[in-house]
C-alpha positions as CSV (number, residue, x, y, z in Angstrom):
1,M,-13.5,19.8,-26.2
2,S,-15.9,17.8,-23.9
3,A,-15.3,17.3,-20.2
4,A,-14.9,13.6,-20.9
5,A,-12.0,14.2,-23.3
6,Q,-10.2,16.4,-20.8
7,A,-10.5,13.9,-17.9
8,P,-7.3,12.0,-17.1
9,P,-7.5,8.3,-17.9
10,P,-8.3,5.8,-15.1
11,V,-5.1,4.9,-13.3
12,C,-4.5,1.7,-11.4
13,V,-2.3,2.2,-8.3
14,L,-0.7,-0.4,-6.0
15,A,0.3,0.6,-2.5
16,F,2.6,-1.1,-0.1
17,D,2.9,-1.1,3.7
18,V,6.5,-2.3,4.2
19,G,7.2,-4.3,7.3
20,A,10.1,-6.4,8.6
21,R,8.3,-9.7,8.1
22,R,5.3,-8.9,5.9
23,T,4.4,-6.2,3.4
24,G,0.8,-5.4,2.9
25,V,-0.5,-4.6,-0.6
26,A,-3.6,-2.7,-1.7
27,V,-5.0,-1.7,-5.1
28,G,-6.8,1.5,-6.0
29,N,-8.2,3.4,-8.9
30,T,-8.1,7.1,-9.4
31,L,-11.3,7.1,-11.4
32,S,-13.4,5.6,-8.7
33,G,-11.3,7.0,-5.9
34,T,-11.4,3.6,-4.1
35,A,-8.8,1.3,-2.5
36,R,-8.9,-2.2,-1.2
37,A,-6.5,-4.6,0.6
38,I,-5.5,-7.4,-1.7
39,S,-2.4,-9.3,-0.5
40,I,0.5,-9.9,1.9
41,V,4.0,-10.3,0.5
42,A,6.4,-12.2,2.7
43,V,9.7,-10.5,3.6
44,R,12.6,-12.9,4.0
45,E,16.2,-12.4,5.2
46,T,17.1,-11.8,1.6
47,G,14.3,-9.2,1.1
48,P,10.7,-9.3,-0.2
49,D,9.2,-12.2,-2.1
50,W,9.8,-10.5,-5.5
51,E,8.1,-13.4,-7.4
52,H,4.9,-12.6,-5.5
53,C,5.3,-8.9,-6.3
54,D,5.9,-9.8,-10.0
55,R,2.6,-11.7,-10.0
56,L,0.7,-8.8,-8.5
57,L,2.1,-6.3,-11.0
58,R,1.3,-8.6,-13.9
59,E,-2.2,-9.1,-12.6
60,W,-3.0,-5.4,-11.9
61,S,-0.8,-3.6,-14.4
62,P,-0.5,-0.5,-12.3
63,Q,0.7,2.8,-13.7
64,L,2.0,4.1,-10.3
65,L,3.2,2.6,-7.1
66,V,2.8,4.1,-3.6
67,V,4.8,3.2,-0.6
68,G,4.1,4.1,3.0
69,E,6.8,6.2,4.7
70,P,6.8,5.3,8.4
71,L,8.0,8.5,10.1
72,T,8.1,9.1,13.8
73,L,5.3,11.1,15.4
74,E,7.7,14.1,15.2
75,G,8.1,13.5,11.4
76,E,11.7,12.1,11.7
77,A,13.2,9.2,9.9
78,Q,13.7,5.9,11.7
79,A,15.0,2.4,10.8
80,A,11.6,1.5,9.3
81,T,11.7,4.7,7.2
82,H,15.0,3.7,5.6
83,R,13.7,0.1,4.9
84,A,10.6,1.5,3.2
85,R,12.7,4.0,1.1
86,R,15.0,1.2,0.0
87,F,12.0,-0.9,-1.0
88,A,10.5,2.0,-2.9
89,Q,13.8,2.5,-4.8
90,S,13.9,-1.2,-5.6
91,L,10.3,-1.2,-6.8
92,G,11.0,1.7,-9.2
93,S,14.1,0.1,-10.5
94,R,12.6,-3.3,-10.9
95,Y,9.4,-2.3,-12.6
96,G,10.3,1.0,-14.3
97,L,7.2,2.7,-12.7
98,P,7.0,6.0,-10.8
99,V,6.9,5.5,-7.0
100,Q,5.5,8.0,-4.5
101,M,6.0,7.9,-0.8
102,V,3.1,8.8,1.5
103,D,3.3,9.6,5.2
104,E,1.8,6.5,6.9
105,R,1.8,7.7,10.5
106,S,-1.0,6.0,12.5
107,S,-2.0,3.8,9.6
108,S,-1.4,0.6,11.6
109,Q,-3.6,2.0,14.5
110,E,-6.3,2.8,12.0
111,A,-6.0,-0.7,10.5
112,D,-6.3,-2.2,14.0
113,R,-9.5,-0.2,14.6
114,R,-11.0,-1.2,11.3
115,F,-10.2,-4.9,12.0
116,A,-11.7,-4.7,15.5
117,D,-14.8,-3.1,14.0
118,A,-15.0,-5.9,11.3
119,R,-14.7,-8.5,14.0
120,R,-17.5,-6.9,16.0
121,R,-19.7,-7.0,12.9
122,G,-18.8,-10.7,12.3
123,E,-17.0,-9.9,9.1
124,A,-13.5,-10.9,10.2
125,R,-12.0,-13.6,12.5
126,R,-8.9,-13.5,14.6
127,S,-7.2,-15.8,12.1
128,H,-7.5,-13.0,9.5
129,A,-5.2,-10.8,11.6
130,E,-2.3,-11.1,9.2
131,Q,-4.4,-9.1,6.7
132,L,-3.8,-6.1,8.9
133,D,-0.8,-5.2,6.9
134,A,-2.9,-5.2,3.7
135,V,-5.5,-3.0,5.4
136,A,-2.7,-0.6,6.4
137,A,-1.7,-0.5,2.7
138,Q,-5.3,0.3,1.9
139,I,-5.3,3.2,4.3
140,I,-2.0,4.5,2.8
141,L,-3.6,4.4,-0.6
142,E,-6.7,6.1,0.6
143,R,-4.5,8.9,1.9
144,W,-2.7,9.2,-1.4
145,L,-6.0,9.3,-3.3
146,G,-7.1,12.1,-0.9
147,L,-3.9,14.1,-1.5
148,R,-4.2,14.0,-5.3
């Protein structure tokens, strides 16, 4: 059997950085090992904008979903951890796809650093700051890709 026949098929993955007001979304591919920020989903009092999530899943047709798990620096659960876990459970139930949690400690700080670097290079403006959540989702997905 050839090496090509043994290789796993390309897999599209969507990742989510769950926040209290916004959830960042990134898309990745296991074949290329790449991830990129794609969207922000509003979070309302009633929960995430599921219609927006529905559109993203129809557009990208992922085979797997990844959700950042915001643990404390000591690795303990906190209120944000429980919110992310509830979101992950809702994703799995709603879309019938596997969901994996990934430790997202320091992903927001990394997103801030990347955004500041992009501003210094003239590739981003202050008005793009809401995209930080999507960049954090990209970092979460990059971590997941590195763990596979």
